[in-house]
N, C-alpha and C positions, 0 to 999 in steps of 0.2 A: 091682305093680298100683296101690297107693296112690300112688307117685310119678308114674305115667303120668297118672292122674286129677288130681293137683295140677298137673302141667305143663299139662294141657289146660284146666284152669279159669284159670290164669294167663294163658295165651295168648288165651283167649276174652275175658277181662276187658280185655287190652290192645287187641284189636281193637274191642271195644266203645267204650273210651275214645277211640281214634283216631277212630272214625266219629262220635262226639258232638262231638268237638272241632272238626270241619269241616277244611277245607283249611288246609294249612300255609302261613304268611305267607312272602312273598319277603323275603329278608334282604339289605340292602344290603352288608354285610360278610361274606357267606357264602362266603368264598373263602379260600384259604391266602395268607397274607400273604407276599409276595416280599421278598427283602432291600432295604432302604431304598436309594433311588437318590439320587445328588447332584443339586443343581439343575442344569438345562440351559437355557441363555440363548443366543439368537442375535441380536446386534446387526446391524440392517440399516441401511446408510448410504446416502443419496442423494448422488451424486457428479456429477449432471448439470450442465449449464453454468451454470444459475442460481445454483450455490453459489459462483460467484466474486464475487457482490455483496458490497460492503464496507459493510454497515449494522448490524453488531453491535459495539458499543463500538470502532467505526472500523476493525475488521478484517473481512476476508472470512468468509463463513459456513463456508467448508470449514476454515479454520485454526482457528476456534473449536470446530468439531466434532472435529478432530484433537486439540486439546489436551485436550478433555473425555474423549475416548476414552483418551488416555495416563494421565490421572489415575484413571479408572475401573479400567483394567487393573491399576495398581499398587494399588489398594484392594480387589481381588476378594477376597471371603471365601474361606477355604481350602475346597477340594473342589468349588468350582463349575466346571461344565463350560461353556466359552464357545466360541462360533463367531461369525465376523464374514463378513457378505455385503454386496456393494456393488452399486449399480445405476447405469448410465449412466456407467461409469468408464473404458471402453476404446475404444468406437467414436466416431471424430471426424467421420465423413461425414455426408451429407444423406440417405441412404436410411432412410426410417423404419422400414420392414420390419425391416431389419438392426439398426437402433438400438434397436428395442423388444425385442430379444432379448439386450441387453447387461446381463446380471447375472451375477455370480460369486461363489463363496464363497472368500475369501481366506485365511481361517482356519477349519479344520474344527473341528466342535464336539467338545470333549474337554479334557483337563486343560491349563491355560494356560501356554504358554511366553511370559512377559511381553514379553521382548525382542523375539520374532518378531512378536507380535501388534502391538507398537507401531511396529515398523519397517514392517509391512506397511500400516498405516494412514497413516504419515507420507509415504509415496511417491505418495499418490493425488492427482490433479489433476483439476479439473472439466472434464467432457467433453462428454457427449451427452444423450440422451433420459431420460425418467422412467418406466421400466416398473414402477411400484409393484405393480400386481396380479401379474405375473409373479414379481417378487422375493419377495412374501409366500408364494406357491404353493411357490416352491422353497425357501425358508427352513423351512417346515413339514416338507418332505421331509427337509432337513439335520438337523432335530432328532429325526426317527424317532419310534417309539412307545415306550410304556412305562407304568408304574404311576403316575408322578408328573406333575403339571402342567408344561408346558413354557412357556417365555416368549419372545416376540419383541418387541424394542424397535426401532421403527422412527423414523428421524430423517430429515426431508425438509422442504424449503422450497417444494415446489410440489405441485400436484396431478398425477395420472397423466395423461401425454400419450400413452399408448399403448392406452387401452382400446379393444377387450376384450383381456383380461379386466378387468372393472370390479373395483378393488380392494375396494370395500365388499361386492360379491357374493362375491368370493373369501373375504373373511372370515366371511361368513354360510355358505359351503359348508364351510369349515374347522371351524366351531362346530357344524354340523349333523352332522358326522362323529362327534361325541362324543369328541374326541381330547385333551379338557381342554387346549387351546392357547389362552393368552392373548396378546393383541397389545396393547401399550402404544404410544402414538404421541406424538412430539415435533415440534412445528411450529416452524420457524425464521424463518418470514415472517408478518406480520400480514394475512393475506389471508383473506377470508370463505369463498371457495370451498374453500381449502385446510382451514381449520378444520372446515367441514361434513363433508369427506371424511374426515379423520382422526378426528373424533368418531364417524362411523358405523363406521369399522374398529374402533375400541376397543369401542364398545357392542356390537357383534355377538360378540365374544369375551369380554366381561367385563373388558376392560382400561380404561385411563385415557388421557385426552388432556391434554397440557400445552403451552402456548405459551411457549417460552424466548426471552426478549429480551435476554439477556447471557450471557456465558461462564460466569459463576458459577451462574445459574439452570440452564444446560444440565448443567454437571457435577453439581451437587447432585442434580437429578432423575434423571440416569442412575444415580448411586449408589444412590439409593433403590429404583429399579426393579430393578436387578441384585440387591441385597440382599433385596428383597422375594421373589425366587424361592425363598427358604428357607422363606417362610410359606405357601406353596401347599399344597394337599391332599396328603397322603401316599398316598392312594389315590384312584382315580378314582370319582366318585359313579355309583351303579348307574343304568342307563337303565331307564326303566319307561314304559309305554303306558297312560295313562289312558283310559277309555271315556266314552261319552255318557250313561251311567246308572250308578246305584249297584250295581244287580244285574250280577253278572259282572265288576265292577271289579277290578283287581289288589289282593291283599291284602298289605299293607306291615307290616314290622317297624321298629323304630327304626332310623334311618339317614337318609343324603342321597341324593336321587334327582334325575334330570334327565329332562325331558320337553320336548315342543314343543307350542305352542298357537297356533292361528290366531286372526284377529280376532273378538272377541266370541264365542268359544266357551267351553263348559263342560267341563271334565275331571274325571272322578270316580275316587276311590280308596277303599279300605277299610282300617281299622285296628282290630284287636281290642284292647279295653280291659277289664280284669279289674276286679272290685270292689275298691275301695281304691287304684285307680290313677288317674293324670291324665294326659290326652293333651295334649301340647304340639306345636303345628305352626306352620310358618312357610312362606312362599312368597315367592319373588322372580321378577320377569319383567324381563328385559333389553330395553330399547327399541334394537333393533339396525337400525331402519329408520325413515324420516321417518313420523310419525304426527301426526294433529290434536291441538292442545292440549286440556286438560280431559279427562283419562282417569282410569281407576281400576282397581284389582285387589280382588277380593273373594274371601276364603277362608271357606267355611262348613263347619261340622260338623253334620251331621243324623243323625237316628235312621233305621232301616231303613224306618220307615213314612212317612218324608218330613218328619217334624216337626223344625224347626230347633232346635239345642241351643244353639249360639253362633256368632258371626261376627267377623271381622276385615275391616277395609277400610282402603284408603289411596287418596289421589287425588293426581294430579300435574298440572303445568301446562306441560310441555314443557322444564323446566330441570333435569331429572335423567335419568341414563342408566338407572337402575334403580329400579324401585318395589317395595316389600315391605310385607307385612302378616302377622300371625301371631294365634293364638288359644290358649286353654286351657280344658279342660273335664275334669271328673271324674266318675265313676260316683256320687259323693255328691250331685251336683247333682239328679240325678233322684230319689234317695232322699228328699231333702228335700221335693220336689214331692209324692212319693207320701205322705209323712206329713201334708202339709197337706190333701190330698184324701181322707185316710183309707183309702187302699188299703193292703193288707197282703200280705205274702209268707207262704205256707203254712208252718206249723211244720215244721221239720226239712229244708226244701228249701234246697238251696245256690244262691246268686245265680249266675245264668248270665253268661258272657262277652258283653259288649256289642259289637256290631260297628257302629263309628262310620263314617259315609259322610263322606269329605272331598271337597268340590267346589271348584276352582279356576276362577274366572270372571275376564274381563277386559273392561273397557269401552273398547277402543281402536278407532279408525277410521282407515283408512289414508289417507294424502294422494294426490293424483292420481299415477297411475303407479307407486305402491308395490306391490311384489310380496308376495302372500299366502303363498306356500310358498318355503322350508320355515316353519313357524310360528316364533314367537318363543321364545327359550330361556327355559325354566321350571326353577327349582330349588326343590325341595320337601324340607324337613327335617321328620322325624318322630321324637319321642321319646315314651315311655311310662314315667312315674316314680311313685313313691309319692305319693298325694294330700297336699297340704297345704292344709288348710282354713285360711280366713281367721280371724283372731282374733275373738271375740265382743265386742260393745259391753258397757258396763256395765248390768247389769239394774236399772232403777229400780223395778221391782214393778209390780203391777196394781191397779185398782180403788181402794179406800179407801187402800191404803198409798201409791199414787201420788199421789192427792189431798191426803194429809197432807204428803208431801214437797213438793209444790208451794206449799201454804200456808205451810210453814215458811220455804221460801226467799222468799216474798213478803214475809212479815213481817221477816226479817232485812234484806231489800233497803230496805224502807221506813224501819226504824230507822236504818240506817246513813247513808241518804240524809238523813233529818231532822237527825241529829247534825252531819252536814258542813255542812248548810244553816245550822243555828243557829250554828255556829262561825263560818261566813264572814260572817254578818250582824253578829255582835259584833264582829268584827276591823274590818269595813268602817266601823261607827259610831265606833270609836275613832280 
């Protein structure tokens, strides 16, 4: 009987504690960790007719690209899974409909046979159209799905001549699927239209754009991008849907989250912070489409009653692909304000968990013709650590003590100044 009563009491206590604690936060890493996957990279090479141009170190663009491919394959990090896809490499006719379907995977994604890969690239000859959008969509299929980020490296000298599908829109669609696919772009021609298109593709997926004007630049950049595949996320950030108000917003635990935000939108999240803890949060928004210059991102932490606790803000002018900001707040900040205002906590009462509302806002305006959907990629990082208070400044005292210290400091300053002046006058007269 005693055991039954004790068990019932324990069970009732657990249920009560669970009810008071509120809903359980969503965990970004609340999953069984799968075995680590090797880096997966797909090189996509433009082999359209324009690659015959001889304007890179006096050589044709295709020969420079072939040399760079060969050196990169020889220097591949162990364990890298590499694939190669080409576009505009086989069809020599004038039928655009047929030429715009001309993309093939010549080396499947997997452990690299270096001799086979180099031989496959060495036999390519510039031929046809430039279906960049279709090649990107097929390259994403080649890489498949998994728990690690995958990388596409696109090398081209011209803009897509086959849209639709528009390559920039394809990049946005791939990013919106949450597949953690990064597209890096390399431009081989100093053309403004090509630059803008490749920048858009890279920005939509969190990748980079580089203009390669020499064989050495192309080779070095290719090696960096392939090697960078080892530094991507080991797991996919958790997808979360922010709300338009704090009440009912998703409750987050420490981790990395992805979301989408439309122009001039506010998205809310909640984070529980216990006494003695410090909240650290940062947000990054990728500019994956044309926007007007002079924009900004605002990250605010507020109390449940709407009172702002702290904010972080950053502004841009159209020269960056990503804009980020962050903030820090600890429960001690409110405790200090309570002490100043004279408020107290009842004796014996334990401080409650503070639910901090995080709101991500952007001050973006689209250019004419820019699509609003899907929203721009947002990456939110949340961490809760032990609070680290700032060191106190020296205490100079108050009232008469402070006055005495200031008086002594003034007397010493006057004495030293007088002695130096007397010595200088005596020296000058001599």
